[in-house]
N, CA, C and O of each residue as an XYZ file, in Angstrom:
692
protein
N      26.907    -90.508    -87.920
C      26.221    -90.866    -86.726
C      26.324    -89.796    -85.833
O      27.399    -89.281    -85.525
N      25.107    -89.410    -85.361
C      25.099    -88.281    -84.268
C      25.369    -88.731    -82.901
O      25.089    -89.891    -82.600
N      25.895    -87.914    -82.023
C      26.267    -88.255    -80.645
C      25.138    -87.997    -79.763
O      25.090    -88.503    -78.642
N      24.133    -87.152    -80.266
C      22.926    -87.041    -79.206
C      21.646    -86.849    -80.210
O      21.710    -86.446    -81.371
N      20.551    -87.205    -79.540
C      19.300    -87.198    -80.390
C      18.226    -86.264    -79.556
O      18.040    -86.454    -78.354
N      17.665    -85.430    -80.159
C      16.709    -84.491    -79.450
C      15.211    -84.960    -79.658
O      14.756    -85.260    -80.761
N      14.603    -84.984    -78.647
C      13.051    -85.374    -78.640
C      12.330    -84.106    -77.990
O      12.638    -83.620    -76.901
N      11.376    -83.674    -78.791
C      10.540    -82.527    -78.283
C       9.161    -83.164    -77.529
O       8.482    -84.068    -78.018
N       8.929    -82.582    -76.396
C       7.779    -83.093    -75.685
C       6.594    -82.099    -76.011
O       6.747    -80.881    -75.921
N       5.474    -82.651    -76.373
C       4.272    -82.037    -76.749
C       3.263    -82.305    -75.732
O       2.943    -83.471    -75.499
N       2.693    -81.255    -75.056
C       1.909    -81.414    -74.104
C       2.399    -81.355    -72.697
O       3.466    -81.936    -72.502
N       1.844    -80.779    -71.691
C       2.186    -80.693    -70.356
C       1.562    -81.525    -69.285
O       1.946    -81.504    -68.115
N       0.525    -82.302    -69.763
C      -0.176    -83.137    -68.957
C       0.845    -84.392    -68.552
O       1.248    -85.104    -69.472
N       1.203    -84.627    -67.397
C       2.198    -85.627    -67.014
C       1.745    -87.003    -67.382
O       2.539    -87.902    -67.656
N       0.420    -87.145    -67.381
C      -0.162    -88.485    -67.733
C      -0.578    -88.815    -69.101
O      -1.066    -89.900    -69.419
N      -0.348    -87.764    -69.953
C      -0.708    -87.866    -71.547
C      -0.037    -86.865    -72.212
O      -0.412    -85.693    -72.177
N       1.012    -87.279    -72.866
C       1.842    -86.299    -73.849
C       2.606    -87.141    -74.707
O       2.638    -88.363    -74.559
N       3.253    -86.497    -75.646
C       4.139    -87.269    -76.640
C       5.405    -86.587    -76.906
O       5.552    -85.382    -76.699
N       6.404    -87.427    -77.406
C       7.635    -87.004    -77.755
C       7.852    -87.182    -79.291
O       7.613    -88.275    -79.804
N       8.309    -86.113    -80.047
C       8.750    -86.334    -81.347
C      10.108    -86.003    -81.700
O      10.660    -85.149    -81.007
N      10.799    -86.570    -82.734
C      12.081    -86.098    -83.054
C      11.945    -84.765    -83.776
O      10.847    -84.217    -83.858
N      13.020    -84.253    -84.286
C      13.240    -82.931    -84.989
C      12.732    -83.126    -86.334
O      12.561    -82.085    -86.968
N      12.443    -84.252    -86.936
C      11.714    -84.464    -88.219
C      10.228    -84.736    -88.085
O       9.554    -85.220    -88.994
N       9.709    -84.357    -86.763
C       8.271    -84.633    -86.531
C       7.892    -86.066    -86.442
O       6.696    -86.354    -86.470
N       8.874    -87.071    -86.329
C       8.449    -88.397    -86.222
C       8.058    -88.745    -84.776
O       8.730    -88.315    -83.838
N       7.013    -89.495    -84.595
C       6.631    -89.828    -83.243
C       7.612    -90.577    -82.583
O       8.044    -91.562    -83.182
N       8.075    -90.301    -81.415
C       9.216    -91.187    -80.740
C       8.605    -91.956    -79.448
O       8.892    -93.140    -79.271
N       7.896    -91.374    -78.697
C       7.345    -91.913    -77.532
C       5.803    -91.402    -77.264
O       5.468    -90.265    -77.596
N       4.979    -92.230    -76.704
C       3.568    -91.636    -76.407
C       3.478    -92.119    -74.959
O       3.751    -93.268    -74.615
N       3.082    -91.169    -74.161
C       2.698    -91.326    -72.690
C       1.179    -91.167    -72.719
O       0.730    -90.131    -73.208
N       0.357    -92.083    -72.249
C      -0.975    -92.061    -72.213
C      -1.698    -92.759    -71.050
O      -1.228    -93.823    -70.647
N      -2.672    -92.311    -70.544
C      -3.507    -92.920    -69.461
C      -4.309    -93.943    -70.203
O      -4.985    -93.675    -71.197
N      -4.193    -95.156    -69.654
C      -5.131    -96.128    -70.269
C      -6.301    -96.562    -69.457
O      -7.266    -97.082    -70.018
N      -6.273    -96.380    -68.182
C      -7.317    -96.648    -67.241
C      -7.141    -95.713    -65.973
O      -6.025    -95.361    -65.591
N      -8.190    -95.377    -65.415
C      -8.275    -94.709    -64.204
C      -9.526    -94.915    -63.387
O      -9.897    -94.126    -62.518
N     -10.179    -96.072    -63.733
C     -11.457    -96.337    -63.099
C     -11.277    -96.732    -61.700
O     -11.996    -96.205    -60.852
N     -10.373    -97.626    -61.353
C      -9.941    -98.000    -60.081
C      -8.652    -97.262    -59.511
O      -8.658    -96.474    -58.565
N      -7.633    -97.625    -60.197
C      -6.304    -97.114    -60.104
C      -5.785    -96.667    -61.288
O      -5.988    -97.332    -62.304
N      -5.048    -95.496    -61.340
C      -4.504    -94.979    -62.609
C      -3.300    -95.991    -63.294
O      -2.372    -96.427    -62.612
N      -3.446    -96.258    -64.585
C      -2.568    -97.080    -65.280
C      -2.010    -96.195    -66.450
O      -2.861    -95.704    -67.191
N      -0.707    -95.933    -66.706
C      -0.095    -95.060    -67.676
C       0.805    -96.035    -68.492
O       1.648    -96.767    -67.973
N       0.519    -95.961    -69.911
C       1.275    -96.708    -70.807
C       2.300    -95.810    -71.460
O       1.905    -94.753    -71.952
N       3.605    -96.136    -71.511
C       4.702    -95.256    -72.176
C       5.143    -96.328    -73.311
O       5.576    -97.452    -73.056
N       4.958    -95.780    -74.623
C       5.336    -96.591    -75.818
C       6.336    -96.028    -76.638
O       6.182    -94.880    -77.054
N       7.367    -96.701    -76.934
C       8.316    -96.272    -78.052
C       7.680    -96.514    -79.343
O       7.186    -97.627    -79.528
N       7.620    -95.627    -80.267
C       7.103    -95.542    -81.526
C       7.920    -95.964    -82.564
O       9.065    -95.526    -82.678
N       7.336    -96.953    -83.502
C       8.294    -97.582    -84.461
C       8.792    -96.553    -85.566
O       9.821    -96.752    -86.212
N       7.980    -95.439    -85.733
C       8.497    -94.314    -86.741
C       9.989    -93.726    -86.195
O      10.863    -93.330    -86.968
N      10.086    -93.738    -85.097
C      11.419    -93.223    -84.583
C      12.392    -94.231    -84.436
O      13.481    -94.069    -84.985
N      12.117    -95.466    -83.639
C      13.097    -96.474    -83.331
C      13.687    -97.176    -84.568
O      14.792    -97.717    -84.558
N      12.917    -97.129    -85.568
C      13.300    -97.830    -86.888
C      14.459    -96.978    -87.513
O      15.183    -97.511    -88.354
N      14.656    -95.720    -87.150
C      15.717    -94.813    -87.530
C      16.941    -95.135    -86.808
O      18.004    -94.593    -87.111
N      16.839    -96.049    -85.805
C      18.101    -96.013    -84.820
C      18.183    -97.492    -84.434
O      17.610    -97.853    -83.405
N      18.863    -98.386    -85.196
C      18.992    -99.849    -85.008
C      19.737   -100.220    -83.727
O      19.719   -101.373    -83.297
N      20.427    -99.170    -83.091
C      21.151    -99.626    -81.884
C      20.279    -99.599    -80.719
O      20.770    -99.921    -79.637
N      18.981    -99.239    -80.788
C      18.144    -99.136    -79.749
C      17.752   -100.579    -79.321
O      17.523   -101.478    -80.129
N      17.704   -100.694    -78.137
C      17.698   -101.942    -77.368
C      16.569   -101.859    -76.192
O      16.050   -100.798    -75.843
N      16.291   -103.033    -75.678
C      15.354   -103.043    -74.620
C      13.862   -103.063    -74.967
O      13.475   -103.212    -76.126
N      13.052   -102.909    -73.942
C      11.623   -103.070    -74.108
C      11.044   -101.908    -75.139
O      11.618   -100.826    -75.266
N      10.043   -102.199    -75.737
C       9.301   -101.070    -76.509
C       8.388   -100.366    -75.704
O       7.958    -99.298    -76.140
N       7.980   -100.814    -74.498
C       6.979    -99.972    -73.713
C       7.152   -100.345    -72.134
O       7.853   -101.246    -71.674
N       6.426    -99.528    -71.507
C       6.378    -99.863    -70.085
C       4.988    -99.378    -69.588
O       4.319    -98.546    -70.201
N       4.630    -99.939    -68.485
C       3.333    -99.585    -67.887
C       3.471    -99.124    -66.435
O       4.146    -99.842    -65.697
N       2.955    -98.094    -65.968
C       2.920    -97.579    -64.722
C       1.671    -97.859    -63.871
O       0.637    -97.213    -64.045
N       1.775    -98.797    -62.979
C       0.388    -99.075    -62.305
C       0.436    -98.502    -60.962
O       1.159    -99.000    -60.099
N      -0.313    -97.462    -60.738
C      -0.379    -96.555    -59.495
C      -1.264    -97.269    -58.445
O      -2.198    -98.006    -58.762
N      -0.920    -97.009    -57.234
C      -1.822    -97.509    -56.070
C      -2.986    -96.534    -55.930
O      -3.164    -95.567    -56.671
N      -3.812    -96.912    -54.835
C      -4.874    -95.938    -54.592
C      -4.430    -94.484    -54.483
O      -3.345    -94.105    -54.042
N      -5.512    -93.651    -54.992
C      -5.249    -92.264    -54.900
C      -3.878    -91.731    -55.459
O      -3.325    -90.762    -54.939
N      -3.308    -92.454    -56.626
C      -2.019    -92.118    -57.266
C      -0.942    -92.303    -56.349
O      -0.007    -91.519    -56.512
N      -0.822    -93.178    -55.378
C       0.232    -93.501    -54.643
C       1.168    -94.383    -55.352
O       0.792    -94.978    -56.363
N       2.376    -94.512    -54.887
C       3.391    -95.414    -55.642
C       2.882    -96.849    -55.735
O       2.489    -97.455    -54.739
N       2.898    -97.348    -56.896
C       2.678    -98.771    -57.176
C       3.777    -99.432    -57.720
O       4.848    -99.467    -57.114
N       3.595   -100.018    -58.925
C       4.746   -100.871    -59.560
C       4.789   -100.451    -61.076
O       3.847    -99.805    -61.535
N       5.761   -100.771    -61.793
C       5.837   -100.621    -63.131
C       6.469   -101.927    -63.812
O       7.224   -102.707    -63.232
N       6.087   -102.021    -64.982
C       6.494   -103.223    -65.777
C       7.085   -102.860    -67.097
O       6.419   -102.161    -67.861
N       8.224   -103.252    -67.421
C       8.811   -103.068    -68.771
C       8.473   -104.194    -69.689
O       8.843   -105.338    -69.425
N       7.754   -103.901    -70.801
C       7.380   -105.003    -71.774
C       6.656   -106.094    -71.111
O       5.757   -105.727    -70.355
N       6.839   -107.278    -71.223
C       6.199   -108.411    -70.612
C       7.086   -108.820    -69.354
O       6.987   -109.977    -68.944
N       7.864   -108.014    -68.783
C       8.750   -108.380    -67.706
C       7.935   -108.423    -66.482
O       6.710   -108.300    -66.488
N       8.764   -108.628    -65.277
C       8.244   -108.711    -63.893
C       7.955   -107.379    -63.429
O       8.439   -106.375    -63.952
N       7.130   -107.367    -62.400
C       6.690   -106.153    -61.683
C       7.985   -105.588    -60.892
O       8.761   -106.365    -60.335
N       8.158   -104.268    -60.882
C       8.986   -103.582    -60.145
C       8.437   -102.418    -59.340
O       7.762   -101.558    -59.907
N       8.694   -102.356    -58.070
C       8.096   -101.370    -57.237
C       8.576    -99.989    -57.767
O       9.749    -99.817    -58.098
N       7.671    -99.045    -57.837
C       7.967    -97.740    -58.324
C       9.135    -97.116    -57.442
O      10.068    -96.490    -57.946
N       8.995    -97.345    -56.080
C       9.881    -96.758    -55.212
C      11.375    -97.217    -55.446
O      12.367    -96.541    -55.172
N      11.367    -98.355    -55.945
C      12.909    -98.915    -56.450
C      13.547    -98.081    -57.368
O      14.768    -97.928    -57.332
N      12.741    -97.457    -58.293
C      13.227    -96.529    -59.353
C      13.367    -95.046    -58.900
O      13.735    -94.172    -59.684
N      13.051    -94.798    -57.573
C      13.021    -93.415    -57.115
C      13.844    -93.358    -55.786
O      13.567    -92.541    -54.908
N      14.826    -94.223    -55.679
C      15.706    -94.330    -54.508
C      16.580    -93.008    -54.356
O      17.032    -92.380    -55.313
N      16.763    -92.659    -52.948
C      17.779    -91.567    -52.900
C      18.654    -92.117    -51.815
O      18.247    -92.927    -50.983
N      19.960    -91.607    -51.864
C      21.073    -92.122    -50.993
C      21.321    -91.137    -49.869
O      21.901    -91.561    -48.869
N      20.972    -89.955    -49.920
C      21.119    -88.891    -48.884
C      19.703    -88.258    -48.699
O      19.062    -87.919    -49.693
N      19.233    -88.103    -47.502
C      17.960    -87.432    -47.087
C      17.784    -86.077    -47.779
O      16.652    -85.761    -48.144
N      18.819    -85.255    -47.987
C      18.858    -83.954    -48.423
C      18.898    -83.785    -49.859
O      18.598    -82.729    -50.416
N      19.301    -84.923    -50.502
C      19.525    -84.921    -51.973
C      18.358    -85.008    -52.872
O      17.491    -85.846    -52.625
N      18.247    -84.192    -53.932
C      17.121    -84.368    -54.806
C      17.335    -85.403    -55.911
O      16.446    -85.606    -56.738
N      18.535    -86.082    -55.939
C      18.895    -87.073    -56.833
C      18.219    -88.301    -56.556
O      18.112    -88.715    -55.402
N      17.680    -89.010    -57.709
C      16.979    -90.201    -57.491
C      17.726    -91.417    -58.481
O      18.080    -91.253    -59.649
N      17.841    -92.542    -57.755
C      18.628    -93.629    -58.440
C      17.644    -94.724    -58.926
O      16.544    -94.892    -58.400
N      18.086    -95.417    -59.909
C      17.357    -96.675    -60.337
C      18.416    -97.551    -61.014
O      19.443    -97.134    -61.549
N      18.018    -98.820    -60.914
C      18.925    -99.852    -61.628
C      18.297   -100.253    -62.864
O      17.130   -100.644    -62.862
N      18.973   -100.186    -63.902
C      18.473   -100.421    -65.398
C      18.492   -102.017    -65.459
O      19.101   -102.701    -64.637
N      17.836   -102.476    -66.411
C      17.709   -103.904    -66.635
C      18.983   -104.665    -66.935
O      19.151   -105.872    -66.760
N      19.921   -103.727    -67.448
C      21.350   -104.324    -67.648
C      22.091   -104.388    -66.357
O      23.262   -104.764    -66.407
N      21.582   -104.079    -65.242
C      22.302   -104.015    -63.963
C      22.932   -102.789    -63.630
O      23.385   -102.679    -62.491
N      23.047   -101.761    -64.507
C      23.799   -100.513    -64.092
C      22.859    -99.642    -63.254
O      21.651    -99.588    -63.485
N      23.467    -98.958    -62.265
C      22.664    -97.977    -61.577
C      22.939    -96.493    -62.224
O      24.051    -96.016    -62.452
N      21.819    -95.951    -62.437
C      21.836    -94.618    -63.063
C      21.162    -93.650    -62.023
O      20.514    -94.099    -61.078
N      21.328    -92.387    -62.219
C      20.857    -91.361    -61.355
C      20.207    -90.280    -62.166
O      20.680    -89.875    -63.228
N      19.146    -89.848    -61.642
C      18.445    -88.627    -62.146
C      18.668    -87.484    -61.134
O      18.202    -87.543    -59.996
N      19.447    -86.366    -61.614
C      19.710    -85.236    -60.759
C      18.491    -84.185    -61.126
O      18.334    -83.794    -62.283
N      17.783    -83.832    -60.218
C      16.643    -82.937    -60.268
C      16.915    -81.542    -59.969
O      17.414    -81.190    -58.900
N      16.584    -80.724    -60.925
C      16.814    -79.215    -60.837
C      15.428    -78.618    -61.043
O      14.557    -79.317    -61.561
N      15.190    -77.440    -60.689
C      13.842    -76.768    -60.934
C      13.323    -76.811    -62.389
O      12.134    -76.963    -62.672
N      14.237    -76.677    -63.211
C      13.799    -76.393    -64.783
C      14.342    -77.609    -65.565
O      14.146    -77.607    -66.780
N      14.990    -78.629    -65.022
C      15.544    -79.685    -65.800
C      15.847    -80.796    -64.799
O      15.781    -80.733    -63.572
N      16.226    -81.926    -65.650
C      16.668    -83.011    -64.965
C      17.769    -83.725    -65.919
O      17.696    -83.698    -67.148
N      18.795    -84.364    -65.190
C      19.862    -85.024    -65.929
C      20.024    -86.293    -65.528
O      20.154    -86.504    -64.323
N      20.046    -87.311    -66.404
C      20.325    -88.767    -66.171
C      21.681    -89.111    -66.342
O      22.213    -88.902    -67.432
N      22.414    -89.693    -65.254
C      23.764    -89.889    -65.383
C      24.071    -91.414    -65.236
O      23.509    -92.060    -64.352
N      24.919    -91.968    -66.058
C      25.579    -93.283    -65.792
C      26.868    -93.120    -65.247
O      27.772    -92.853    -66.039
N      27.131    -93.229    -64.032
C      28.388    -92.933    -63.431
C      28.611    -91.351    -63.454
O      27.912    -90.527    -62.866
N      29.582    -91.128    -64.148
C      29.902    -89.514    -64.289
C      29.410    -89.074    -65.615
O      29.430    -87.867    -65.855
N      28.961    -89.921    -66.524
C      28.577    -89.525    -67.871
C      27.101    -89.159    -67.923
O      26.312    -89.905    -67.341
N      26.647    -88.071    -68.570
C      25.303    -87.602    -68.725
C      24.738    -88.453    -69.912
O      25.336    -88.352    -70.983
N      23.761    -89.195    -69.846
C      23.133    -90.038    -70.947
C      21.892    -89.194    -71.352
O      21.544    -89.313    -72.527
N      21.212    -88.404    -70.602
C      20.007    -87.696    -71.038
C      19.861    -86.502    -70.232
O      20.144    -86.490    -69.034
N      19.435    -85.519    -70.852
C      18.868    -84.215    -70.186
C      17.518    -83.799    -70.704
O      17.271    -83.785    -71.909
N      16.639    -83.456    -69.769
C      15.375    -83.034    -69.945
C      15.310    -81.589    -69.497
O      15.683    -81.329    -68.353
N      14.867    -80.617    -70.297
C      14.607    -79.322    -69.942
C      13.259    -78.702    -70.251
O      12.685    -79.011    -71.295
N      12.747    -77.874    -69.426
C      11.572    -77.190    -69.712
C      11.775    -76.224    -70.982
O      12.827    -75.592    -71.076
N      10.893    -76.122    -71.841
C      10.914    -75.064    -72.850
C      10.909    -73.670    -72.518
O      10.635    -73.353    -71.360
N      11.173    -72.795    -73.373
C      11.019    -71.267    -73.216
C       9.471    -70.914    -73.649
O       8.840    -71.566    -74.481
N       8.991    -69.816    -72.967
C       7.605    -69.364    -73.429
C       7.240    -69.487    -74.727
O       6.156    -69.950    -75.080
N       8.298    -69.001    -75.639
C       7.988    -68.817    -77.066
C       7.983    -70.073    -77.945
O       7.575    -70.075    -79.107
N       8.490    -71.190    -77.270
C       8.505    -72.544    -77.918
C       7.146    -73.189    -78.157
O       6.251    -73.075    -77.319
N       6.990    -73.842    -79.254
C       5.690    -74.588    -79.349
C       5.635    -75.783    -78.669
O       4.568    -76.397    -78.660
N       6.667    -76.251    -78.056
C       6.666    -77.491    -77.399
C       6.915    -77.298    -75.888
O       7.332    -76.230    -75.441
N       6.636    -78.407    -75.093
C       6.808    -78.154    -73.562
C       7.941    -78.376    -72.995
O       8.274    -77.751    -71.988
N       8.758    -79.369    -73.597
C      10.230    -79.487    -73.093
C      11.004    -80.258    -74.173
O      10.438    -80.863    -75.083
N      12.251    -80.200    -74.026
C      13.321    -80.959    -74.799
C      14.031    -81.940    -74.063
O      14.546    -81.675    -72.977
N      14.098    -83.241    -74.679
C      14.909    -84.230    -74.087
C      15.954    -84.612    -75.097
O      15.704    -84.998    -76.239
N      17.217    -84.459    -74.541
C      18.431    -84.800    -75.394
C      18.937    -85.975    -74.804
O      19.228    -86.011    -73.608
N      19.079    -87.072    -75.665
C      19.525    -88.405    -75.361
C      20.914    -88.657    -76.045
O      20.993    -88.560    -77.270
N      22.024    -88.981    -75.278
C      23.251    -89.208    -75.820
C      23.112    -90.763    -76.514
O      22.248    -91.580    -76.196
N      24.039    -90.942    -77.409
C      24.135    -92.158    -78.183
C      24.144    -93.287    -77.474
O      23.529    -94.287    -77.844
N      24.942    -93.223    -76.239
C      25.066    -94.299    -75.203
C      23.765    -94.714    -74.412
O      23.660    -95.795    -73.832
N      22.774    -93.731    -74.449
C      21.533    -93.856    -73.782
C      20.572    -94.704    -74.598
O      19.615    -95.252    -74.051
N      20.813    -94.821    -75.907
C      19.842    -95.551    -76.761
C      19.637    -96.977    -76.457
O      18.603    -97.558    -76.790
N      20.592    -97.545    -75.838
C      20.398    -98.978    -75.418
C      19.450    -99.221    -74.343
O      18.996   -100.351    -74.168
N      19.088    -98.135    -73.536
C      18.083    -98.302    -72.497
C      17.150    -97.046    -72.507
O      16.806    -96.483    -71.468
N      16.733    -96.615    -73.865
C      15.979    -95.351    -73.927
C      14.539    -95.541    -73.226
O      14.117    -94.609    -72.541
N      13.866    -96.568    -73.354
C      12.581    -96.715    -72.759
C      12.754    -96.710    -71.306
O      11.852    -96.204    -70.638
N      13.839    -97.226    -70.687
C      13.873    -97.093    -69.269
C      14.367    -95.669    -68.891
O      14.112    -95.318    -67.739
N      15.006    -94.837    -69.655
C      15.315    -93.486    -69.366
C      13.942    -92.870    -69.482
O      13.556    -92.240    -68.497
N      13.161    -92.948    -70.506
C      11.881    -92.218    -70.461
C      11.031    -92.601    -69.467
O      10.362    -91.725    -68.920
N      10.912    -93.861    -69.087
C       9.927    -94.279    -68.059
C      10.353    -93.705    -66.760
O       9.475    -93.240    -66.032
N      11.645    -93.677    -66.364
C      11.982    -93.157    -65.085
C      11.841    -91.577    -65.172
O      11.417    -90.948    -64.202
N      12.180    -90.994    -66.276
C      11.952    -89.518    -66.319
C      10.462    -89.170    -65.913
O      10.155    -88.337    -65.060
N       9.558    -89.961    -66.682
C       8.233    -89.664    -66.353
C       7.848    -90.022    -64.979
O       7.012    -89.306    -64.426
N       8.362    -91.074    -64.323
C       7.989    -91.466    -62.949
C       8.498    -90.465    -62.032
O       7.795    -90.070    -61.102
N       9.779    -89.988    -62.246
C      10.184    -88.841    -61.432
C       9.429    -87.626    -61.402
O       9.199    -87.045    -60.341
N       8.968    -87.145    -62.694
C       8.173    -85.926    -62.784
C       6.831    -86.141    -62.022
O       6.331    -85.295    -61.282
N       6.300    -87.375    -62.288
C       4.952    -87.545    -61.636
C       5.170    -87.663    -60.129
O       4.274    -87.204    -59.421
N       6.191    -88.190    -59.563
C       6.399    -88.238    -58.103
C       6.632    -86.850    -57.600
O       6.116    -86.543    -56.526
N       7.335    -85.994    -58.239
C       7.519    -84.591    -57.795
C       6.065    -83.929    -57.762
O       5.697    -83.345    -56.743
N       5.259    -84.023    -58.866
C       3.994    -83.424    -58.996
C       3.112    -83.930    -57.930
O       2.481    -83.136    -57.231
N       3.024    -85.300    -57.753
C       2.209    -85.767    -56.623
C       2.724    -85.761    -55.299
O       2.106    -86.308    -54.385
N       3.896    -85.139    -55.113
C       4.470    -84.882    -53.760
C       4.603    -86.097    -52.992
O       4.167    -86.150    -51.842
N       5.167    -87.068    -53.538
C       5.350    -88.357    -52.881
C       6.627    -88.171    -51.946
O       7.677    -87.755    -52.436
N       6.530    -88.464    -50.684
C       7.593    -88.394    -49.632
C       8.117    -89.709    -49.627
O       7.533    -90.622    -49.043
N       9.339    -89.889    -50.330
C      10.069    -91.188    -50.163
C      11.217    -91.195    -49.646
O      11.824    -92.257    -49.505
């Protein structure tokens, strides 16, 4: 059993890209499903990858429903209830770049945001790290998920994407 899992991100479009494992199995797909009125983005965990890891729990997908002009809206995990995006982008100190969210299991996690990477922490333990690739790499970024993060992997991916989108759209939260 490996203590961490690496997913490579292909594509730099925040609203349409994919993640694959090191064996080229599709792991997650991020795709824009509608943008006629307001933007809707679907984040789906792919069976080809998740079947390799029976310890994966939680929803298979999430949807991000943006407000007008890509303002913060709400998100939904699986068939669950709506959660305001800002609830997954909380900060505790005005000067801090860290963003907090509460997972469906009730745990509070934190994304520490740096210029070239982001780290997701459960208390003092890092459960995932996302890093931009080097120019010579064929992929755009690398996501490393610790074994303990598999139980909430869709939530980790969803909040990673949401944080990156919020930064790119310059949301002042």
